[in-house]
N, C-alpha and C positions, 0 to 999 in steps of 0.2 A: 289315719284315725287311731290305729293301735299305738303309734308313737306318742300322740297327744295324750292318750289314756295312760300310758306308762309314766309319762312325765308328771302328770297330775298326781299319780299315785305315789311317786317317789318323794315329792315335796310336801306331801300331806303328813307332816310330823306332828301337827297339833290336833289330830283326830277330828278335823272339821268334816262334816258330811260331804261326801264326794260331789254331789250336785251343787251345793253352796260354794264349794271351792272352785269348781269349774266356772260358776257364774261370776265370782270375783275376778278370776283371771281373764275371762273374756270381756268383761266390762271395764277392766283397767284402762285400756287405750282410750275408751270414750271419756273416762273421768279425767285422764291427763289432758286430752284435747280440749275438753270443756274448761278446765282450770286455766290452760294457756290462753284460750280465747277471752276468758273473763279478765285475765291479767292485762290483755291488750286493750281492754275497754277503759282506758284512762281518760279523764276529762281533759279538755283543751286547757292548756296553760293560760292562766289569767293574764300573763304578761303579753299575750297576743290580743288583748282587748282593743276595742276600736280606738284609733288614734284621732286626735282632732283634725278637722278637715284640712287645715293649712298644711299639716304634715302629710296626711293621707294623699293629698293631691300632688305631692312631690314638689311643692313650692320651696325649693332649696336655693333660692337666689342669694341667700345670705352667704352661701359657700363660694359664690363666684367672687374672685378678687376684684376690688374696685378698679384696679388698674386695667383689668381686662375690659370692664364695661366702658371706661373712658376711652380705651383704644378703639373699641367698636364705634362709639359715638363720633370720634374724630374721623374714622373712616367713612361713616355715613355722611358727615358734613362734606367731606372731600368728594363724595360721589355726586353731590348736587352741584358741584362747580362745572360749568360748561367748558367744553374743549375750545381752545383758541383757534383751531384750524377751521378754515372756511369750507363750505360745501363745494365739492367738485362734481361736475357733470359725469354721469355714468351711462353706459349702454342701457337703453330701455326707458330712460327718463322722458317725460312728456312735457311739452311747452306750448304756450301760445306766443306767437311772435307778432309784435305790433311795431309799425314804422310811423313815426310822427308825421302827420299831414300827408301820408301816402296810404290811404285806405285800400287801394288796390293791391298793395304788397302785404297786407296783414294776412297771417296764416294761423289757423287754430288746429290743435291736435297734431303738432309736429312731434315725431318720435326720434330719439337718438338711435340710429341704426347700428347694426353689428360692427361696422367699421368705425363707429364713433362720430359719424357725421350727421348733420341735419340738412334737409332740403328746403331752401328758401326760394321764394319767387324772385325772378329776375337774375339771381346770381348762382343758382344751383346748389351743389353740396358744399358745406363748410364743416371742417373738422372742429368739434367742440369737446370731445371726450377728454376728461382730465383737467379742464379749465374751470375756473370759478365763473359764476354767472356774469359778473361785470367784464371779465376778460373775454368771454364768449361774445358778449354784446359788442365789444370793441372790434373783435375780428370780423363780425358780420358787417359792422359799419364801414370798416376799411375796404371790404369787397364792394360795398355799394357806392363808394366814392366815385367809382368809374362812371356811374349812371346818375347819381343824385348828389346835389350840392348839400353839404352838411347834414347827412342822414342821422336820425336819432332813433336807435333800435331799443326796444324793451323786450327782454325775455321773461315771460311770466310762467314759472313752473306750476304744474298742478298734479303731477305724480312723479315722485323722486325715487330712484332705485339705487343710489350709491350706498345706502345703508339698509341693512336688513337685520331682523331678529328671527329666531326660531322659538316657537312655543309648542310643547308637546304635553301629552297626558290628558287629564280630564277637563278639557275645554271643548266647546261645541265645534270649533273649527281649528284643529291643530294644523300646524304647517309653518312655513316661513312667510314673513311679511316685509315689504319694503316701507321705508319711512324716510323723511327728509332731515332726520337728525334732531328733531325737537319733540320726540315722543317720550312719554313717561310710562312707568311700569303698569299702573292701573289702566291707562289708555291702551296699552298693548294687549291686556287681557280682554278689554272691551272689543278690540279689533278682532279677536278670536271668538267673539260673540258670547263671552262670559263662561262661567263654569258649567260643566255638565251636570245634569240632574237625572234622577232615576226614581223608580218606584220601590219602596221598601215598606212592607206591612201596610199597603194601601195608602201610604203617605209619599208625597214628593219630597225627595231629599237631594242635597248636593252630593255628588260622588267624589268630590275633590278632597284630598287630605292636605289642608293648608299648613298644618303643623310641620309637615315634612317636605313642603315645596321649597324650591331653591332657584336661584338665578346664578349662572356661571358666566364669568367674563374672563376669557383666556383660560389660565390654569387656576383661577381664583374663584371660590364660592363666596359670594357677597353676603354680608350679615343682614339679610332682609327677613323680617318677620311678616309672613303673608297674612297671618291672622290679624295682626295689628293694622295692616294695610287695608284689607278688604272688609274686616268686621268692624273696625273702629275708625277707619279713615285717617290713619296716622300719616301726616304729610312727610315726616322724616323718612318713611319707608318707600314713598312714591318717587323713586329716583329716576332721572332721565336715562334712557337707554343709549347704548352705543352700538356701533356696527358689530355684527356677529355675536351679540348677546344670546345666551341660550336659557330659556325658561322651562322648567319642568314642574308639572302639577300632578303628583301621583294619585292613585286611586285610594279612596277611603275604604273601599270594599276589601282591600287587602288587609285591613285592620279589623280584627274581630274580637269579640269577648265570648267566653265559653261558660256554660252553666251545666253542671252535672249533679247527680244525686237525686233526691226525692222531689223532682218536679215532673210535670206531665209531659213536657217536651224538652228533653235534653238536646244539647248540640251547641253549635256556634251561631252567632248572630253578628251582622255587620255593625261595627262601632259607629255611633253618632255622637256629636258633641253634646256634652252635658248628660250623657247616659248615666243612669243610676241603677243601684241594685233593685229598687222597687220597680222601675220600668222593665228591667230584665225579667223579673218575675212575671210580668204581664206577657212579655214575648214568649216565655216558657209555659204559658197557659196555666199558671198558678202552681201552688205547692201541694204535694200529696198529704193525706191525713196522717201518715206514719212518720212525717218529718219531725225532727227535733226543732227547738227554737233557735239553736245556734246555726249561724251561717258563716262560712269562712271564705274570705277573698284572698286568693293567692296571687301575688304580683311579683314580677321579675323573673330572674333565672331560677329554674326549678331546683338547681343544686343549692342555691342560697336565696330562697324566696323571702319576701316580706309577707306575713300572714296577718290579716285583720279579722277580728272576731266580732260579729254583729248579732243582733237579735231581730229576726224577721218580723216577729210579733210587734216589737216596739216601732220598727220602721213603718209597718203597714197601719199601725194605729196612731202614728204621728208623735210617739213619745221619744223617738230617736231621729236625729237628722239623717235623711237618706244619704247613702254613701255614693259618692261620684266615682265612676269607673274610669279606667284608662285602657287603651288598646292592649289586647292580649291578656287581660285579667281573666282569672279562672274563679268562678263562683261555685262553691261546693256546698250543697245542702245535705248534711248527713241525716241518718235515721234518728228517731227518738229512741228511748230506752226499749220499748216494745219492739220497735223495728230492729234494733241491734240484736235482741235475743232471737228474733226470727231468723236473722242472718246467721247467727251462730248455730241454731238448730239445723238450718239448711246446710251449713258447712259440714256438720258432724253427722248428718243423717246417714250417709253410707256406712260410717263406722258403727252407728247404733243398729243399723239393719244387720250388720255382721254380728253384733253382740246378741241380737235376738236369735239369729240363726244358730249361734254358738250355744245358747240356752237350750234350744230345741235338741241339738246334738247331744249335749250333756245329759239332758233328761232321758233321751233314748238309751244312752249308755248306762245310766243308773238303773233303768228298768231291766236291762239285760243282766245286771250283776246278780 
């Protein structure tokens, strides 16, 4: 205390009353902090004003080289060409065997066993694994020639297992499925009983993220647009499957949008197709009274983000087109002018309290002089 008193006394060369000088010195940090806070209260740059929706939605197809688009279309057309190889019988395939004019030899529900054989009436086991259906029929007929003159055998498959695909992610029944080589992509999703659904804000929604779904064939990711396939029924995307194709439908709940600032319910919400800023306000239970009119949407990498400036009053009154969000967008609702001053006061309150205490101390010192 004595050190503070002596310092104040030494610098008082202008004959300012001691109590007033002490007041100036103790309030100086508050004034500096208040000035710096006001300096930071700069308006948002108008260059960040809302961008037309075609740009805001990231529709930058014009930047894709035409050659790349043609290459993908050529690949899609090639994927629709059927393989020339014939179906070969595999372990687990199921057949009905009919022998012309020999009803006693007809057998239904015959299964290709682990050793690759089927059991036929009269002749026993016959190896058929790896054969085409015509070749297998000829082999059975050759065995029956010992007992029947000119036998005519028909193998009618009803469950084939030489080809299979795997589908994982947000479908009702993920797993692997067998098919006879004539299955298309949309039918494969239907085999898995369609896309998963869940409850979000008391509404039933699909949990699948179609925009990031993919199909892998060997080491190649095929250029399939699942949104066009399932939302618009694009036949070009409905390619025939091949053996060992892998389909993955990721979860849409891993995609979120965030809202922070002057709303009643800050946090993250699951992204839904066609989600807009106006709808996000509803999920956040509305905007607080001390919010400003400006709303900022921050998109992309936080080191180099795109910032869109909106007016929530114009959006809610219909004077501005509602802004469509993308996954991982951050919506920030800052305070208004009054709210900003309240924030500044709250920030410098500890320093102001220290200044008031300093005044009290200076006053006590002045009384003792």
